[in-house]
N, C-alpha and C positions, 0 to 999 in steps of 0.2 A: 794827845791824850787816847790812852789805852784804851779801847774799842770796852773792853769789858769793865774800867773804871769808868768811863760815860755813864753805861749803861744800870750802872748800881749806883754814881749819883744822881741821874735823873730817876730811876725806881725809888730811893730814899727821900729824895726833894717831892713826890708825888703823893709817898703814904702820908707824912706828916702835913703836905697841903690838903690831904681830905681827912685825916681827923681832925687839923686846926679848923675847917670848915664845919664839923659836928660840935666844939665849943664855943665858937666865936658865931657871934652876930650881936640883934640886938639888947639880948637878954644871955650874957655868956652861963656857960655850965662849971663848973668846976672839972677838973680833968679827972680825979676817980670819979665822980657822977658820970660823967659820959661814959667813960671804961665801963664801968659797971652796967650800962643802958645797953652797949657796947654787946655783953656777952647776954642779955637777956633779960636782968635781973634791976636791981633798984626800983626809983619809983615810976610808976605808970607814966604821969607827965614829963620825966625825963625818957622816959622809952619812947612815947611817942613823939616828942621833940627829935630827936634824935634816928629813929628809924621811919617817921613817916615825914618828915621835915626838910632835915638837915641833911641826911644822909644820903636820900637820892637826889637833893638838888644838887649837891658833890659830885656825884656820880654821873648826873647828867651831865654837868659840866666840863668832868673829866671826859666823859665818851664823844665829847659835841669837839672840843679840843685837839681829840686824839684825830678823829675821823679826818676833820681838815688838815690837822698836821700832816698825815700821812698820804693826803690826798694831795696835796700841794705839793711834798716829795717826788711823788711818781710822775706830776704832772710837768714839774718843772725840770727833770731827768727826761721825761719824756720831747719837751718842747725843746730843752736846752737855753732857757730862759730863766733867769732868776727872780722875775716879774709875774710867773704864773701862776695862777691861783686857781682853787676848784670853781670862782664861779666866771673863771674866764671861757668855759665852754658855756652858760647858761645852765647849768642845772641846778644852781643855787635858788638864780632868778625862778625859774619855773616851777621846781619845789614851792620857791612861797607864792607863788602863782597860786598854785593847785589848793593851798591852805588857806589863801585869800577867796579863794572860790566855795571853799563849803563854810566861811563865814558869811560871806553875804547870801547865800542860799539857806544856812539856817541850821546846814545837817550838824554843825558841831553842839548847838544847845540840843537837838534832839537825841546825840548820839556820840557820848563820850570820843570814842575811837574814832570818828569820820576827821578831823582836823589831821594826824599824823598819818592816815592813810592818804587821804588827799596829796599831802606833800607828796608820801612816796612814788604816790601813782604820776604827779607832775613831774618827781625826778625821772622815772624811768620811760617817761615820755622823751622828755629830752635827751636821755643816755640813749634811747633808741634812733632817731635822727643823729645823731652824733656818730653813733655806732655803724651806720646809715654811711654816712657821709666819710668816716675812716675804709667802708669797705672800697667804696667810689672811686676815691684818689688816695693820690701817693703823698701828697702835700700838706704840712704840716702848717703851713697860715689857712690853708683852705677849712681847716677844722678849727683855727682861730675866730675865723670871719665868719662860719657858719652859730659858734659860738655868741660874737658876738651880736649877730642877729636875733638867736633867740634871746638875749638877754635884754637885746632892745623891745623885742615884742612882749615878751612877761611885765615889762616894766610898765609899757602901754598900759597893756590891760589890766595890771593892778591898779593902775591910775583910772581906769574907766569904773572898774568896779567900785572904786572909792567914790569917785565921784555921783556916783549913781546907789550909792550905798542908801538904803529904804529908811533908817534911824541913824540917829547920832552915837547911841549905843554899839550898831555894827559896824558902826566905821572905827567907833575908837576901838574897838575888839581888832580890827583889822591894822590899823596903825600901829595898837600895842605888841600883834604878830611882827610886824618888821620892823620893828625896832630890834629884836632879838631879847630873851629871857629865858632863865630856868627853874624862874619863880614857880612856886606849885607843883613840879614835877615831880611824878611818882615812880617805881617801881612799872609797875605798866606802861605807864609812856615810853619806858627803856626796853620793855619786854617786847614791847611791839615794833620797835625801828629794829632789833638786835638781828631778828636772821638776813636783813639787809644788809645792815653795818657788818656782820661781819663776812659775810658774801663778797661784798665789796673790798673788804684788806685782805683777804683770801688772792682776792685775784691781782692785788697788787701786790701782794709779796711774791703770790708765782713771777711777776716779769722782773724780779731784782738782778739776775744775771743781762736780763736785754737792757735796760737803765743801765748798766755798767758799759756794754757792747756799744750804747749809743752816743758814750761820752770821745771815742771817736769819732765819729761823723756818721751819717746815712750810708753810703756808701762803703766805711771798712765794716761795717755792721755785719752790712748784706754779705761781702766777703767773706766774715764768720760765719755762716748759714743762719745768719736772724732773721726772723722772717717781721718784716715791719707790720708789714699788714694786722697781722694777727696781735703783734705787740700794742697795737696801736687801741685796737678793738678790746685788747683787756685790760689797758689803765683806763681806757675810757670808761668802761665799763664798770671795771672798779670806783674808779673816783664818782661818777655816777650815783652807786647807788652809798659809798660811805655819806657822801655829801647829802642825798638827799634822805639820809635815814638822821641826819644830823640835824637838818632843816626842822624833818617832821617833831624833833624834840624840842628844840630853842631857837626856832625862827630864823630871821636873818642874822650870823655874824659872820663878819667879814674881816679881812688882815691877819686871822691865824695863821691860814695857808698859805702866807708870806711869811712873815716872821721869823715863823716856827721852823722853817728848814732852813733858813738864810742864817740864821744864827747856830745851826748844828752844821752846817757843812763843811765850816774849817775843821772842826773837829774828828772829819772822819775820811778827810783827803778828798775831800768835792766829790765822792762818790756818793750818785745819787741812791743807789742799792743800799749801800751801808745807813743812809739817812734815812729810811721808812721809820722804823722803828722806834730812835730818839726821837726822829720830829713829831711821831703820833705822842710820846711822853713828852714833851715840853711844851707841844700844843696843848696837852688836857690841862699839865699843871698853869699855865697862864691863867687857861679860863678859870679855872679852880680857885688861884689866886685873885685875881680881875673881877671874880665873882664875891669873893669874900670882901673886899674892897669895897666891892657894890652894898652889900648887907650892911657896913661900917659905916660908911658914910652917912653924915649929921644931917640928912633934907627931909624936907617934908613927905617926900614921896620918894618911893627906893627908885634910883637911876634905871635904866634899861642896862643889861651886861652889852648887848650890841651897840649902843651908844660909846660907852666907857671902851669897848674895844676899837670903833672908829677911832676914837678922838687919840689913842693912843699907838695904831698901827697905822692913821695914816701919814701922820708926820714919818715915821719909820719905814713907809712906803718910796716917799719922796727922798726920804737918805738912801734908802739903797736905788732907786733910779739913777739920781744923780751920780751914786761911787760908779755905778756902772755906766752912763756915761763918759766918768772922765777917765774909766781904761779904756774905753775904745777909743776917745780923743787922743 
């Protein structure tokens, strides 16, 4: 598929999904009322529903999916492994640990911005450790092992905090955060994460040429003048910041960073550099559509977005892994 046609198609799909998210819900709004509300007119109730509830929620889903999609594409290019995703370096787990820490000590109840800031700090801490490891080693396997260690430690620490939760309400908040959701998100939540998100995405897009060179192998890329250490640091920092910002908005949501790049890759000639932006758009589209589905499901209580993403993404992950094994066999 032509690159321009691919981008046009994805952009149009995203805009349609965002608009659909504004009028679909437990109480659907007519299209004309949504258009009027988006322009700032119409009934005050419509304006509140569109601008304070549905649009921020849809944008939050798109931003989170976009961050995870771009991060996954970059990490898959860096590690040359289609099974890589933002959580592989432990950044997602550490970001979730930061949010859980804020919930456990009650910071989230006393200050509205405590939880997202704690999540970003957790992501930055993990990113700093991974960046340090990237400086000290030339081995990609070592980076993966460090990430696995961070994920295991963060998971154990979160289990400990939940086990020691002072009351059932705090425990419920922790579990809800771990399940992932964009419900009740506001423009303020997005604004807090935006600087970290934008910085991370800029760093990832700076590495595009290096990601293309890496498809030839590390030795060939070095022969072309690529600084592998600098490349790893930039990708790790970019993916860490973007993923941390995503977790600070929506909690733990997995598999988007694997699925979106895998779908895009054949359309861009398996070039990781050309897959960054399309993967971000597709990842955002997937989460917006998934969140619409969550709101429309006739359940007594709303399902969590992270649960739906895992139910769909886990089988897709297994299929990708089996296809990869078949190719190598």
